[in-house]
Residue frames as a rotation matrix with the C-alpha (Angstrom) as fourth column:
UNK 1
0.717 -0.031 0.696 -24.17
-0.192 0.952 0.240 -29.70
-0.670 -0.306 0.677 -9.66
UNK 2
0.111 -0.712 -0.694 -21.05
-0.987 0.003 -0.162 -31.26
0.117 0.703 -0.702 -11.17
UNK 3
0.966 0.134 0.220 -19.88
-0.149 0.987 0.053 -34.78
-0.210 -0.084 0.974 -11.90
UNK 4
0.094 -0.972 -0.214 -16.41
-0.994 -0.080 -0.073 -36.25
0.054 0.220 -0.974 -11.72
UNK 5
0.941 0.034 -0.336 -15.09
-0.075 0.991 -0.108 -39.68
0.330 0.126 0.936 -12.55
UNK 6
0.297 -0.864 0.408 -12.09
-0.952 -0.235 0.195 -40.84
-0.073 -0.446 -0.892 -10.61
UNK 7
0.858 -0.128 -0.497 -9.91
0.018 0.975 -0.220 -43.90
0.513 0.180 0.839 -11.29
UNK 8
0.458 -0.689 0.562 -7.35
-0.882 -0.272 0.385 -44.78
-0.112 -0.672 -0.732 -8.64
UNK 9
0.616 -0.371 -0.695 -4.53
-0.037 0.868 -0.496 -47.33
0.787 0.331 0.521 -8.82
UNK 10
-0.394 -0.767 0.506 -2.18
-0.766 -0.030 -0.642 -48.88
0.508 -0.641 -0.576 -6.28
UNK 11
-0.890 0.190 -0.415 -3.23
0.370 0.834 -0.410 -51.08
0.268 -0.518 -0.812 -3.38
UNK 12
-0.721 0.684 0.112 -6.91
-0.693 -0.710 -0.127 -50.14
-0.007 -0.169 0.986 -3.59
UNK 13
0.213 0.775 -0.595 -8.67
-0.584 0.589 0.558 -53.50
0.783 0.228 0.579 -3.77
UNK 14
0.217 -0.123 -0.969 -9.11
0.533 0.846 0.012 -55.66
0.818 -0.519 0.249 -0.68
UNK 15
-0.786 -0.551 -0.281 -8.67
0.554 -0.425 -0.716 -52.64
0.275 -0.718 0.640 1.67
UNK 16
-0.051 0.897 -0.440 -12.32
0.886 -0.163 -0.435 -51.54
-0.461 -0.412 -0.786 2.07
UNK 17
-0.938 -0.312 -0.150 -11.88
0.205 -0.849 0.487 -48.78
-0.279 0.427 0.860 -0.48
UNK 18
-0.621 0.748 0.236 -15.35
0.251 -0.096 0.963 -49.18
0.743 0.657 -0.128 -1.99
UNK 19
0.195 0.769 -0.608 -17.23
0.868 0.154 0.472 -49.33
0.457 -0.620 -0.638 1.29
UNK 20
-0.274 -0.401 -0.874 -15.27
0.771 -0.635 0.050 -46.48
-0.575 -0.660 0.483 2.76
UNK 21
-0.989 -0.077 0.130 -15.88
0.147 -0.689 0.709 -44.43
0.035 0.720 0.693 -0.37
UNK 22
-0.252 0.967 0.043 -19.64
0.488 0.089 0.868 -45.17
0.836 0.240 -0.494 -0.14
UNK 23
0.256 0.366 -0.895 -19.75
0.966 -0.139 0.220 -43.97
-0.044 -0.920 -0.389 3.45
UNK 24
-0.627 -0.570 -0.532 -17.73
0.511 -0.816 0.272 -40.83
-0.589 -0.101 0.802 2.70
UNK 25
-0.904 0.299 0.304 -19.92
0.169 -0.403 0.899 -39.99
0.391 0.865 0.314 -0.30
UNK 26
0.057 0.971 -0.234 -23.22
0.730 0.119 0.673 -40.61
0.681 -0.209 -0.702 1.62
UNK 27
0.039 -0.091 -0.995 -21.96
0.903 -0.424 0.074 -38.41
-0.429 -0.901 0.066 4.52
UNK 28
-0.804 -0.408 -0.433 -21.26
0.210 -0.876 0.434 -35.65
-0.556 0.258 0.790 1.97
UNK 29
0.126 0.962 -0.242 -24.70
-0.119 -0.228 -0.966 -35.97
-0.985 0.151 0.085 0.35
UNK 30
-0.475 -0.344 -0.810 -23.28
-0.815 -0.175 0.553 -37.04
-0.332 0.922 -0.197 -3.00
UNK 31
0.735 0.624 0.265 -24.82
-0.374 0.699 -0.610 -39.40
-0.566 0.349 0.747 -5.58
UNK 32
0.143 -0.702 -0.698 -22.87
-0.974 0.027 -0.226 -41.86
0.178 0.712 -0.679 -7.69
UNK 33
0.995 0.099 -0.016 -21.19
-0.097 0.988 0.121 -45.19
0.028 -0.119 0.992 -7.55
UNK 34
0.036 -0.995 0.098 -17.88
-0.972 -0.012 0.234 -46.98
-0.232 -0.104 -0.967 -6.96
UNK 35
0.961 0.258 0.102 -16.62
-0.234 0.952 -0.199 -50.31
-0.148 0.167 0.975 -8.33
UNK 36
0.052 -0.948 0.314 -13.53
-0.144 0.304 0.942 -52.44
-0.988 -0.094 -0.121 -8.68
UNK 37
0.564 0.028 -0.825 -12.02
-0.823 -0.068 -0.564 -52.80
-0.072 0.997 -0.015 -12.13
UNK 38
0.996 -0.082 -0.045 -10.60
0.078 0.993 -0.089 -56.10
0.052 0.085 0.995 -13.42
UNK 39
0.345 -0.934 0.094 -7.02
0.299 0.015 -0.954 -54.63
0.890 0.357 0.285 -13.64
UNK 40
-0.187 -0.401 -0.897 -6.88
0.950 0.159 -0.269 -53.85
0.250 -0.902 0.351 -9.88
UNK 41
-0.913 -0.093 0.396 -7.98
0.056 -0.993 -0.103 -50.23
0.403 -0.071 0.912 -10.07
UNK 42
-0.311 0.876 -0.369 -11.04
0.803 0.035 -0.595 -48.68
-0.508 -0.481 -0.715 -8.48
UNK 43
-0.782 0.196 0.592 -13.42
0.321 -0.687 0.652 -46.35
0.534 0.700 0.475 -10.41
UNK 44
-0.328 0.708 -0.626 -15.87
0.788 -0.161 -0.594 -43.95
-0.522 -0.688 -0.505 -8.78
UNK 45
-0.455 0.356 0.816 -18.39
0.508 -0.650 0.566 -41.35
0.732 0.672 0.115 -9.98
UNK 46
-0.512 0.311 -0.801 -19.50
0.723 -0.348 -0.597 -38.43
-0.464 -0.884 -0.047 -7.83
UNK 47
-0.349 0.484 0.802 -22.31
0.483 -0.641 0.597 -36.02
0.803 0.596 -0.010 -8.55
UNK 48
0.401 0.517 -0.756 -23.32
0.916 -0.252 0.313 -33.09
-0.029 -0.818 -0.575 -6.31
UNK 49
0.989 -0.053 -0.138 -22.20
-0.033 -0.989 0.147 -29.74
-0.144 -0.140 -0.980 -5.12
UNK 50
0.560 -0.828 -0.036 -18.68
-0.154 -0.062 -0.986 -28.69
0.814 0.558 -0.162 -6.29
UNK 51
0.030 -0.661 0.749 -17.22
-0.949 -0.254 -0.187 -28.47
0.314 -0.706 -0.635 -2.79
UNK 52
0.435 0.185 0.881 -18.46
-0.603 0.787 0.133 -31.93
-0.669 -0.589 0.454 -1.68
UNK 53
0.995 -0.099 0.020 -17.34
0.081 0.664 -0.743 -33.50
0.060 0.741 0.669 -5.03
UNK 54
0.354 -0.921 0.166 -13.87
-0.456 -0.324 -0.829 -31.95
0.817 0.217 -0.534 -4.67
UNK 55
0.106 -0.274 0.956 -13.64
-0.977 0.149 0.151 -33.34
-0.184 -0.950 -0.252 -1.07
UNK 56
0.745 0.240 0.623 -14.38
-0.199 0.971 -0.136 -36.84
-0.637 -0.023 0.771 -2.33
UNK 57
0.885 -0.460 -0.073 -11.91
-0.004 0.149 -0.989 -36.46
0.465 0.876 0.130 -5.21
UNK 58
0.094 -0.844 0.527 -9.28
-0.814 -0.370 -0.448 -35.41
0.574 -0.387 -0.722 -2.71
UNK 59
0.271 0.038 0.962 -10.18
-0.795 0.572 0.201 -38.34
-0.542 -0.820 0.185 -0.42
UNK 60
0.993 0.098 0.061 -9.69
-0.041 0.793 -0.607 -40.70
-0.107 0.601 0.792 -3.34
UNK 61
0.475 -0.880 0.026 -6.07
-0.462 -0.274 -0.843 -39.47
0.749 0.388 -0.537 -3.44
UNK 62
-0.514 -0.663 0.545 -5.45
-0.824 0.204 -0.529 -41.17
0.240 -0.721 -0.651 -0.09
UNK 63
-0.005 0.605 -0.796 -8.36
-0.230 0.774 0.590 -43.59
0.973 0.186 0.135 0.44
UNK 64
0.918 0.385 0.098 -8.90
-0.203 0.243 0.949 -45.58
0.341 -0.891 0.301 3.65
UNK 65
0.573 -0.720 0.391 -6.13
-0.718 -0.211 0.664 -46.26
-0.395 -0.661 -0.638 6.07
UNK 66
0.210 -0.509 0.835 -5.00
0.090 0.860 0.502 -49.57
-0.974 -0.030 0.226 4.47
UNK 67
0.881 0.144 0.451 -4.98
0.453 0.015 -0.891 -48.23
-0.136 0.989 -0.052 0.91
UNK 68
-0.207 -0.913 -0.352 -1.87
0.301 -0.402 0.865 -47.11
-0.931 0.073 0.358 -0.91
UNK 69
0.832 0.536 0.141 -2.98
0.332 -0.280 -0.901 -44.84
-0.443 0.797 -0.411 -3.75
UNK 70
-0.229 -0.962 0.151 -0.25
0.653 -0.037 0.757 -44.50
-0.722 0.271 0.636 -6.38
UNK 71
-0.977 -0.033 0.209 -2.17
0.182 -0.633 0.753 -42.63
0.107 0.774 0.624 -9.14
UNK 72
-0.119 0.970 -0.213 -5.53
0.521 -0.122 -0.845 -40.78
-0.846 -0.211 -0.490 -9.39
UNK 73
-0.929 -0.002 0.371 -7.02
0.353 -0.311 0.882 -39.88
0.114 0.950 0.289 -12.74
UNK 74
-0.305 0.839 -0.451 -9.92
0.399 -0.317 -0.860 -37.40
-0.865 -0.442 -0.238 -12.66
UNK 75
-0.891 0.142 0.430 -12.27
0.380 -0.282 0.881 -36.44
0.246 0.949 0.197 -15.53
UNK 76
-0.623 0.716 -0.315 -15.13
-0.271 -0.575 -0.772 -33.99
-0.734 -0.395 0.552 -15.39
UNK 77
-0.854 0.441 0.278 -18.31
0.489 0.496 0.717 -35.20
0.179 0.748 -0.639 -17.12
UNK 78
-0.530 0.745 0.405 -21.85
-0.542 -0.665 0.513 -33.85
0.652 0.052 0.756 -17.58
UNK 79
-0.719 0.342 0.604 -24.14
-0.525 0.301 -0.796 -34.74
-0.454 -0.890 -0.037 -14.63
UNK 80
-0.794 0.499 -0.347 -26.70
0.035 0.608 0.793 -37.49
0.607 0.618 -0.501 -15.19
UNK 81
-0.154 0.787 0.597 -28.86
-0.834 -0.428 0.349 -36.69
0.530 -0.444 0.723 -12.21
UNK 82
-0.379 -0.072 -0.923 -28.05
0.163 0.976 -0.143 -39.84
0.911 -0.205 -0.358 -10.23
UNK 83
0.405 0.594 0.695 -29.86
-0.687 -0.304 0.660 -40.56
0.603 -0.745 0.285 -7.01
UNK 84
0.922 -0.099 0.375 -28.06
-0.241 0.612 0.753 -42.16
-0.304 -0.785 0.540 -4.01
UNK 85
0.074 -0.954 -0.290 -24.66
-0.981 -0.017 -0.195 -43.74
0.181 0.299 -0.937 -3.88
UNK 86
0.907 0.344 0.243 -23.94
-0.373 0.923 0.089 -47.43
-0.194 -0.171 0.966 -4.46
UNK 87
-0.311 -0.905 0.288 -21.20
-0.600 0.423 0.680 -50.00
-0.737 0.039 -0.674 -4.59
UNK 88
0.556 0.495 -0.668 -21.49
-0.830 0.289 -0.476 -51.57
-0.043 0.820 0.571 -8.01
UNK 89
0.590 -0.309 0.746 -20.53
0.144 0.949 0.280 -55.17
-0.794 -0.058 0.605 -8.83
UNK 90
-0.369 -0.803 -0.469 -17.79
-0.569 -0.204 0.796 -55.90
-0.735 0.561 -0.382 -11.30
UNK 91
0.623 0.607 -0.493 -18.43
-0.734 0.237 -0.636 -57.17
-0.269 0.759 0.593 -14.80
UNK 92
-0.110 -0.710 -0.696 -15.65
-0.786 0.490 -0.376 -59.70
0.608 0.506 -0.612 -14.76
């Protein structure tokens, strides 16, 4: 099991990025979460098998059809053993 945190910027809010990400991650059997950030970016965490995590990291580079991803920053982190995948609220 691996864990990666992805932060994407561009036109990524208001284009169903979070819900599409949730569906893609659930279909891949991944755990984690996705949320909007106050500066217009989207942050996601994926935990699971290396191939599935890499597929979702790659998906974040393009996002859903209405998204325009300009940058994608990826960091590997120690897995926390998350269960399920959720859309998190924002803290702002």
